[in-house]
KEZANU-549604 format. One line per field, with one value per residue: residue in one letter; x, y, z of N, C-alpha, C in turn. Coordinates in nm, 4 decimals, decimal comma, always signed. Atoms other than C-alpha are relative to their C-alpha. Last residue first. Layout:
% residues N
resn	A / ...
nxx	X / ...
nyy	Y / ...
nzz	Z / ...
caxx	X / ...
cayy	Y / ...
cazz	Z / ...
cxx	X / ...
cyy	Y / ...
czz	Z / ...
***
This chain:
% residues 137
resn	E / E / K / S / S / E / Q / A / F / I / G / K / N / G / S / F / K / Q / A / I / R / F / Y / R / K / L / Q / E / K / A / K / R / E / I / E / K / P / E / E / G / T / L / V / L / L / A / E / E / P / T / K / V / P / W / V / H / F / K / K / S / R / I / A / L / V / V / D / K / P / L / M / L / D / K / Q / N / Q / W / P / I / I / V / G / Q / K / G / S / L / G / G / K / R / E / C / V / R / F / F / G / V / I / K / D / T / V / G / G / I / P / Q / T / N / G / L / V / D / L / S / G / T / I / A / V / S / Q / H / L / P / V / R / A / I / S / S / L / M / V
nxx	-0,0424 / -0,1113 / +0,0101 / -0,0056 / -0,0983 / -0,1123 / +0,0513 / -0,0208 / -0,1589 / -0,0132 / +0,0743 / +0,1202 / +0,0567 / -0,0172 / +0,1253 / +0,0618 / -0,0853 / +0,0363 / +0,1122 / -0,0202 / -0,0349 / +0,1443 / +0,0816 / -0,0673 / -0,0185 / +0,1681 / +0,0623 / -0,0774 / +0,0460 / +0,1261 / -0,0302 / -0,0613 / +0,1287 / +0,0510 / -0,0860 / +0,0049 / +0,1422 / +0,0464 / -0,0547 / -0,1237 / -0,0580 / -0,0034 / -0,0815 / -0,1503 / -0,0694 / -0,0419 / -0,0909 / -0,0936 / -0,0567 / +0,0353 / +0,1582 / +0,0106 / +0,1420 / +0,0162 / +0,1378 / +0,0432 / +0,1761 / +0,0275 / +0,0387 / -0,1268 / -0,1035 / +0,0434 / +0,0133 / -0,1571 / -0,0684 / +0,0417 / -0,1040 / -0,1619 / -0,1006 / -0,1140 / -0,0432 / -0,0851 / +0,0347 / +0,0347 / -0,1181 / -0,0258 / +0,1027 / -0,1004 / +0,0431 / +0,1066 / +0,0817 / +0,1364 / +0,0805 / +0,1366 / +0,0957 / +0,0596 / -0,1210 / +0,0042 / -0,0423 / -0,1281 / -0,0338 / -0,0212 / -0,0959 / -0,1114 / -0,0075 / +0,0159 / -0,1305 / -0,1179 / +0,0086 / -0,0530 / -0,1180 / -0,0654 / -0,0322 / -0,1116 / -0,1135 / -0,1197 / -0,0354 / +0,0405 / -0,0495 / +0,0643 / -0,0355 / -0,0519 / -0,1634 / -0,0984 / +0,0679 / +0,1342 / -0,0084 / +0,0842 / +0,0533 / +0,1463 / +0,0477 / +0,1728 / +0,0992 / -0,0008 / +0,0682 / -0,0994 / +0,0437 / +0,0431 / -0,0820 / -0,0915 / -0,1043 / -0,0121 / -0,0387 / -0,1501 / -0,0305 / +0,0783 / -0,0660
nyy	+0,0506 / -0,0956 / -0,0183 / +0,1721 / +0,0257 / -0,0109 / +0,0801 / +0,1162 / +0,0304 / +0,0796 / -0,0533 / -0,0099 / +0,0897 / +0,0877 / +0,0876 / -0,0886 / -0,0097 / +0,1131 / +0,0032 / -0,1361 / +0,0950 / +0,0869 / -0,0498 / -0,0404 / +0,1273 / +0,0113 / -0,0920 / +0,0365 / +0,1127 / -0,0762 / -0,0361 / +0,1078 / +0,0679 / -0,0681 / +0,0159 / +0,0980 / +0,0321 / +0,0840 / +0,1339 / +0,0572 / +0,0021 / -0,0782 / -0,1016 / +0,0116 / -0,0116 / -0,1277 / -0,0952 / +0,0020 / -0,0168 / +0,0740 / +0,0439 / +0,1462 / -0,0220 / +0,1833 / +0,0310 / +0,1113 / -0,0036 / -0,0660 / +0,0506 / +0,0206 / +0,0584 / +0,1232 / +0,0521 / -0,0532 / +0,1104 / +0,1053 / +0,0744 / +0,0396 / -0,1003 / -0,0673 / -0,1254 / -0,1157 / -0,1348 / -0,0450 / -0,0419 / -0,1347 / -0,0688 / -0,0107 / +0,0839 / -0,0447 / +0,1174 / +0,0159 / +0,0577 / -0,0497 / +0,0940 / +0,1057 / +0,0770 / +0,1411 / +0,0893 / +0,0694 / +0,0280 / -0,1295 / -0,1270 / +0,1125 / +0,0305 / -0,1027 / -0,0367 / +0,0975 / -0,0833 / -0,1245 / +0,0198 / +0,0429 / -0,1052 / -0,0964 / +0,0596 / -0,0572 / -0,1443 / -0,0995 / -0,1484 / -0,0585 / -0,1474 / -0,0064 / -0,0612 / +0,1362 / +0,1402 / -0,0060 / +0,1071 / +0,0455 / +0,0978 / -0,0077 / +0,1263 / -0,0422 / +0,0644 / -0,0987 / -0,1343 / -0,1238 / -0,0238 / -0,1328 / -0,0405 / -0,1452 / +0,0742 / +0,1368 / +0,0468 / -0,0766 / +0,1173 / +0,0869 / -0,0766
nzz	+0,0739 / +0,0225 / +0,0908 / +0,0885 / +0,0148 / +0,1576 / +0,1224 / -0,0288 / +0,0380 / +0,1338 / +0,0987 / +0,0154 / +0,1182 / -0,0533 / -0,0295 / -0,0675 / -0,1537 / -0,0886 / -0,0525 / -0,0696 / -0,1261 / -0,0301 / -0,0983 / -0,1493 / -0,1197 / -0,0914 / -0,1168 / -0,0860 / -0,0518 / -0,0448 / -0,1027 / -0,0605 / -0,0572 / -0,0808 / -0,0838 / -0,1208 / -0,0587 / +0,0495 / -0,0075 / +0,0350 / -0,1448 / -0,1177 / +0,0133 / +0,0550 / -0,0878 / -0,0889 / +0,0484 / -0,0521 / -0,1271 / -0,0681 / +0,0138 / -0,1039 / -0,0220 / +0,0016 / -0,0337 / +0,0208 / -0,0678 / -0,1263 / -0,1185 / -0,0631 / +0,0395 / +0,0209 / -0,1220 / -0,0470 / +0,1630 / -0,0498 / -0,0816 / +0,0598 / +0,0809 / -0,1150 / +0,1067 / -0,0656 / +0,0019 / +0,1234 / +0,0690 / +0,0159 / +0,1152 / +0,1381 / +0,0361 / +0,0791 / +0,0557 / +0,0016 / +0,0887 / -0,0168 / -0,0845 / +0,1023 / -0,0318 / +0,0568 / +0,0737 / +0,0280 / -0,1232 / -0,1143 / +0,0331 / -0,0296 / -0,1414 / -0,0129 / +0,0234 / -0,0987 / -0,1414 / +0,0128 / +0,0182 / -0,1423 / -0,0995 / +0,0652 / -0,0025 / -0,0522 / +0,0636 / -0,0704 / -0,0004 / +0,0888 / +0,0236 / +0,1249 / +0,0142 / +0,0348 / -0,1228 / +0,0110 / +0,0425 / -0,0740 / +0,0380 / +0,0149 / +0,0912 / -0,0340 / +0,0708 / +0,0875 / -0,0047 / +0,0371 / +0,1805 / +0,0223 / +0,1230 / -0,0397 / +0,0514 / -0,0162 / -0,1140 / -0,0522 / +0,0378 / -0,0737 / -0,1221
caxx	-0,3988 / -0,6190 / -0,9368 / -0,8980 / -0,8490 / -1,1268 / -1,3772 / -1,1480 / -1,1072 / -1,4874 / -1,5619 / -1,2816 / -0,9222 / -0,8392 / -0,9460 / -0,5894 / -0,4024 / -0,6590 / -0,6160 / -0,2294 / -0,2764 / -0,5180 / -0,2458 / +0,0524 / -0,1714 / -0,2715 / +0,0909 / +0,1984 / -0,0754 / +0,0515 / +0,4063 / +0,2840 / +0,0641 / +0,3867 / +0,5696 / +0,2650 / +0,2822 / +0,6666 / +0,8739 / +0,9259 / +0,6272 / +0,4552 / +0,6047 / +0,5031 / +0,1700 / +0,0442 / +0,1314 / -0,1065 / -0,3863 / -0,3876 / -0,3847 / -0,0997 / +0,0103 / +0,3453 / +0,4511 / +0,7762 / +0,9819 / +1,3613 / +1,3991 / +1,5438 / +1,2521 / +0,9801 / +1,1304 / +1,1528 / +0,7987 / +0,7022 / +0,9084 / +0,7360 / +0,3769 / +0,1839 / -0,1197 / -0,1886 / -0,5351 / -0,3868 / -0,2258 / -0,5558 / -0,6420 / -0,3311 / -0,4949 / -0,2336 / +0,0499 / +0,2413 / +0,5992 / +0,8869 / +1,1942 / +1,4119 / +1,5031 / +1,3215 / +1,3459 / +1,3334 / +0,9574 / +0,8890 / +0,9686 / +0,7854 / +0,4484 / +0,4755 / +0,5115 / +0,2319 / +0,0050 / +0,1143 / -0,0188 / -0,3049 / -0,3841 / -0,2778 / -0,5468 / -0,8156 / -1,0877 / -1,0697 / -1,0368 / -1,0865 / -0,8723 / -1,0167 / -1,0570 / -1,3897 / -1,6213 / -1,4497 / -1,1053 / -1,0288 / -0,7507 / -0,4998 / -0,1427 / +0,1256 / +0,4700 / +0,7373 / +0,6104 / +0,7347 / +0,4817 / +0,5897 / +0,6062 / +0,4701 / +0,2405 / -0,0446 / +0,0502 / +0,1100 / -0,2491 / -0,4631 / -0,2937
cayy	-2,3208 / -2,2581 / -2,4665 / -2,6476 / -2,2764 / -2,1453 / -2,2913 / -2,1662 / -1,8367 / -1,8333 / -1,8445 / -1,9233 / -2,0050 / -1,7954 / -1,5315 / -1,3300 / -1,6668 / -1,6909 / -1,3280 / -1,3291 / -1,6925 / -1,5014 / -1,2139 / -1,4433 / -1,6206 / -1,2766 / -1,1905 / -1,4954 / -1,4497 / -1,0823 / -1,2342 / -1,5065 / -1,2209 / -0,9913 / -1,2302 / -1,3178 / -0,9698 / -0,9488 / -0,6491 / -0,3142 / -0,1705 / +0,0512 / -0,0837 / -0,4311 / -0,2949 / -0,1630 / -0,4817 / -0,6438 / -0,4792 / -0,5380 / -0,3795 / -0,1456 / +0,2125 / +0,3129 / +0,6726 / +0,7579 / +1,0633 / +1,1047 / +0,8386 / +1,0435 / +0,9791 / +1,0525 / +1,3691 / +1,4888 / +1,3706 / +1,6243 / +1,8551 / +1,8527 / +1,8761 / +1,5378 / +1,4598 / +1,1228 / +0,9475 / +0,6533 / +0,5618 / +0,5720 / +0,2417 / +0,0999 / +0,2617 / +0,4987 / +0,4464 / +0,7891 / +0,8530 / +0,9410 / +0,7524 / +0,9145 / +1,1861 / +1,4920 / +1,7769 / +1,8895 / +1,9809 / +2,2210 / +1,9419 / +1,6498 / +1,8714 / +1,9707 / +1,5932 / +1,5146 / +1,8121 / +1,6670 / +1,3105 / +1,4229 / +1,7003 / +1,4237 / +1,1612 / +1,3555 / +1,1032 / +0,7410 / +0,4193 / +0,0873 / -0,1651 / -0,5119 / -0,6035 / -0,8121 / -0,5479 / -0,2750 / -0,0864 / +0,2880 / +0,4980 / +0,6937 / +0,6033 / +0,8456 / +0,6833 / +0,8875 / +0,7496 / +0,4074 / +0,1571 / +0,0050 / -0,3798 / -0,4294 / -0,7465 / -0,5928 / -0,2991 / -0,2841 / -0,5067 / -0,2301 / +0,0278
cazz	+1,2586 / +1,5333 / +1,5437 / +1,8433 / +2,0238 / +1,8665 / +2,1335 / +2,4230 / +2,2870 / +2,2451 / +2,6182 / +2,8414 / +2,8061 / +3,1021 / +2,9323 / +2,9506 / +2,8640 / +2,5503 / +2,4401 / +2,4454 / +2,2314 / +1,9968 / +1,9891 / +1,8953 / +1,6195 / +1,4990 / +1,4657 / +1,2620 / +1,0365 / +0,9874 / +0,8939 / +0,6409 / +0,5179 / +0,4687 / +0,2954 / +0,0764 / -0,0268 / -0,1160 / +0,0264 / -0,0635 / +0,1591 / -0,0723 / -0,4270 / -0,3289 / -0,1689 / -0,4624 / -0,6416 / -0,4145 / -0,4411 / -0,8611 / -1,1475 / -1,0358 / -1,2307 / -1,0763 / -1,1225 / -1,0369 / -0,9312 / -0,9715 / -1,2148 / -1,4997 / -1,7027 / -1,4451 / -1,3466 / -1,6821 / -1,7498 / -1,4407 / -1,5886 / -1,9051 / -1,7561 / -1,7079 / -1,9591 / -1,7995 / -1,9522 / -2,0954 / -1,7684 / -1,6004 / -1,6599 / -1,4374 / -1,0973 / -0,9845 / -0,7526 / -0,7079 / -0,6440 / -0,4062 / -0,3964 / -0,6646 / -0,3758 / -0,5526 / -0,3307 / -0,0038 / +0,0968 / -0,1938 / -0,4686 / -0,2898 / -0,2685 / -0,6490 / -0,7215 / -0,5057 / -0,6990 / -1,0168 / -0,9433 / -0,8230 / -1,1092 / -1,3769 / -1,2070 / -1,1646 / -1,1889 / -1,1023 / -1,2736 / -1,0907 / -0,9578 / -0,8726 / -0,5293 / -0,5953 / -0,3966 / -0,6193 / -0,5562 / -0,5559 / -0,6543 / -0,5287 / -0,3891 / -0,2296 / -0,1892 / +0,0230 / +0,3286 / +0,2511 / +0,4528 / +0,7551 / +0,8069 / +1,1562 / +1,0105 / +1,1861 / +1,0982 / +0,7667 / +0,7210 / +0,8831 / +0,6649
cxx	+0,1853 / +0,0903 / +0,1441 / -0,0141 / +0,0759 / +0,0883 / +0,0949 / -0,0368 / +0,0334 / +0,1406 / +0,0624 / -0,0496 / -0,1702 / -0,0513 / -0,0089 / -0,1249 / -0,1218 / +0,0479 / -0,0644 / -0,1555 / +0,0031 / +0,0817 / -0,1103 / -0,1222 / +0,0759 / +0,0557 / -0,1054 / -0,0416 / +0,0634 / -0,0671 / -0,1084 / +0,0178 / +0,0433 / -0,1946 / -0,0749 / +0,1278 / -0,0416 / -0,1483 / -0,1516 / -0,0079 / +0,1469 / +0,0997 / -0,0638 / +0,0333 / +0,1428 / +0,0490 / +0,0120 / +0,1365 / +0,1158 / +0,0273 / -0,0625 / -0,1505 / +0,0137 / -0,1766 / -0,0484 / -0,1327 / -0,0779 / -0,1326 / +0,0145 / +0,0019 / +0,0734 / +0,1391 / +0,0343 / +0,0326 / +0,1393 / +0,0467 / -0,0392 / +0,0961 / +0,1572 / +0,0782 / +0,1028 / +0,0333 / +0,1289 / -0,0788 / -0,0168 / +0,1255 / +0,0001 / -0,0871 / +0,0449 / -0,0476 / -0,1472 / -0,0278 / -0,1378 / -0,0709 / -0,1492 / -0,0405 / +0,0372 / +0,0977 / -0,0341 / +0,0269 / +0,1078 / +0,0617 / +0,0100 / +0,1193 / +0,1830 / +0,0656 / +0,0712 / +0,1254 / +0,1134 / +0,0284 / +0,1122 / +0,1404 / +0,0730 / -0,0127 / +0,1313 / +0,1053 / +0,1455 / -0,0138 / -0,0353 / +0,0477 / -0,0978 / +0,0080 / +0,0394 / +0,1571 / +0,0970 / +0,0010 / -0,1307 / -0,0263 / -0,0943 / -0,0496 / -0,1228 / -0,0265 / -0,1275 / -0,0720 / +0,0534 / -0,0752 / +0,1040 / -0,0058 / -0,0452 / +0,1037 / +0,1168 / +0,1063 / -0,0040 / +0,0315 / +0,1657 / +0,1210 / +0,0184
cyy	-0,0217 / -0,0477 / +0,0876 / +0,0240 / -0,1235 / -0,0917 / +0,0069 / -0,1287 / -0,1688 / -0,0010 / -0,0575 / +0,0235 / -0,0638 / -0,1311 / -0,1474 / -0,0785 / +0,1141 / -0,0150 / -0,1304 / -0,0389 / +0,1440 / -0,0806 / -0,0812 / +0,0805 / +0,0355 / -0,0929 / -0,0221 / +0,0834 / -0,0384 / -0,1360 / +0,0747 / +0,1138 / -0,1009 / -0,0796 / +0,0514 / -0,0360 / -0,0978 / -0,0040 / -0,0660 / -0,1314 / -0,0679 / -0,0381 / +0,0332 / +0,0785 / -0,0389 / -0,0379 / +0,1308 / +0,0428 / -0,0268 / +0,0654 / -0,0638 / -0,0466 / -0,1688 / -0,0304 / -0,1448 / -0,0253 / -0,1231 / +0,0424 / +0,0473 / -0,0274 / -0,0195 / -0,0788 / -0,1313 / -0,0498 / -0,0186 / -0,1637 / -0,1026 / -0,0334 / -0,0793 / +0,1289 / +0,0700 / +0,1170 / +0,1025 / +0,1924 / +0,0670 / +0,0363 / +0,0907 / +0,0542 / -0,0392 / -0,1515 / +0,0461 / -0,1168 / -0,0279 / -0,0290 / -0,0059 / -0,1082 / -0,1203 / -0,0951 / -0,1315 / -0,0638 / -0,0735 / -0,0761 / +0,1153 / +0,0978 / -0,0622 / +0,0129 / +0,1271 / +0,0507 / -0,0797 / +0,0958 / +0,1740 / -0,0269 / -0,0966 / +0,0759 / +0,0936 / -0,0542 / +0,0772 / +0,0957 / +0,1118 / +0,1596 / +0,0507 / +0,1592 / +0,0590 / +0,0072 / -0,1178 / -0,1252 / -0,0297 / -0,1739 / -0,0336 / -0,0714 / +0,1093 / -0,1168 / +0,0606 / -0,0631 / +0,0689 / +0,1332 / +0,1205 / +0,0286 / +0,1502 / -0,0409 / +0,0773 / -0,0864 / -0,0617 / -0,0274 / +0,0468 / -0,1128 / -0,0979
czz	+0,0677 / -0,1130 / -0,0639 / -0,1076 / -0,1048 / +0,0236 / -0,0902 / -0,0764 / +0,0241 / -0,0362 / -0,0943 / -0,1341 / +0,0082 / -0,0581 / +0,0614 / +0,0478 / +0,0647 / +0,1336 / +0,0605 / +0,0428 / +0,1163 / +0,1210 / +0,0251 / +0,0814 / +0,1096 / +0,0755 / +0,0496 / +0,1215 / +0,1139 / +0,0429 / +0,1002 / +0,1681 / +0,0956 / +0,0371 / +0,1238 / +0,1041 / +0,0593 / +0,0633 / -0,0395 / +0,0368 / -0,0379 / +0,1099 / +0,1382 / +0,0540 / +0,0037 / +0,1388 / +0,0612 / -0,0896 / +0,0536 / +0,1665 / +0,1143 / -0,0692 / +0,0340 / +0,0213 / -0,0103 / +0,0228 / -0,1037 / +0,0342 / +0,1171 / +0,1350 / +0,0417 / -0,0793 / -0,0092 / +0,0699 / +0,0091 / -0,0525 / +0,0713 / +0,0937 / -0,0408 / -0,0564 / +0,0739 / -0,1156 / +0,0764 / +0,0360 / -0,1309 / -0,0757 / -0,0012 / -0,1329 / -0,1853 / -0,0512 / -0,0225 / -0,0674 / +0,0493 / -0,1444 / +0,0097 / +0,0683 / -0,1197 / +0,0839 / -0,0798 / -0,0919 / -0,0006 / +0,1547 / +0,0708 / -0,0661 / +0,0111 / +0,1615 / +0,0304 / -0,0535 / +0,1479 / +0,1696 / +0,0178 / +0,0142 / +0,1037 / +0,1303 / +0,0082 / +0,0286 / +0,0494 / -0,1029 / +0,0646 / -0,0502 / -0,0697 / -0,0446 / -0,0993 / -0,0036 / -0,0416 / +0,1084 / -0,0492 / -0,0877 / +0,0536 / -0,0895 / +0,0549 / -0,0721 / +0,0103 / -0,1740 / -0,1149 / -0,0373 / -0,0088 / -0,1543 / -0,0266 / -0,1335 / +0,0315 / -0,0058 / +0,0893 / +0,1563 / +0,0313 / -0,0196 / +0,0743
***
């Protein structure tokens, strides 16, 4: 969410995400994955129907745990609903934004440089901003 905000790249609001990462950024399996998918599926059905854009991002390790009801399986097969198993945060970011993670990173860095220049002007090139200006990329 922070990266999306800084880079000014919106997140698709039709995509839910569940899971966890370890300290190294690796996805970890979670509990209750079927209930979470079915819950979001039911909300989508009740809030205007399936558009083909809705779905849930899950840790790849949970694929084997899925026991989805027939209506959810049929919606997935007909591409009206999706389940995206991911191995990395970058894979999730691609699904959530539709943009390549490297491009989002580039946009975020550019925006952070703009913020830095504004901070320099505001501080009158004093303190930390004067010291750091020589280190700026």
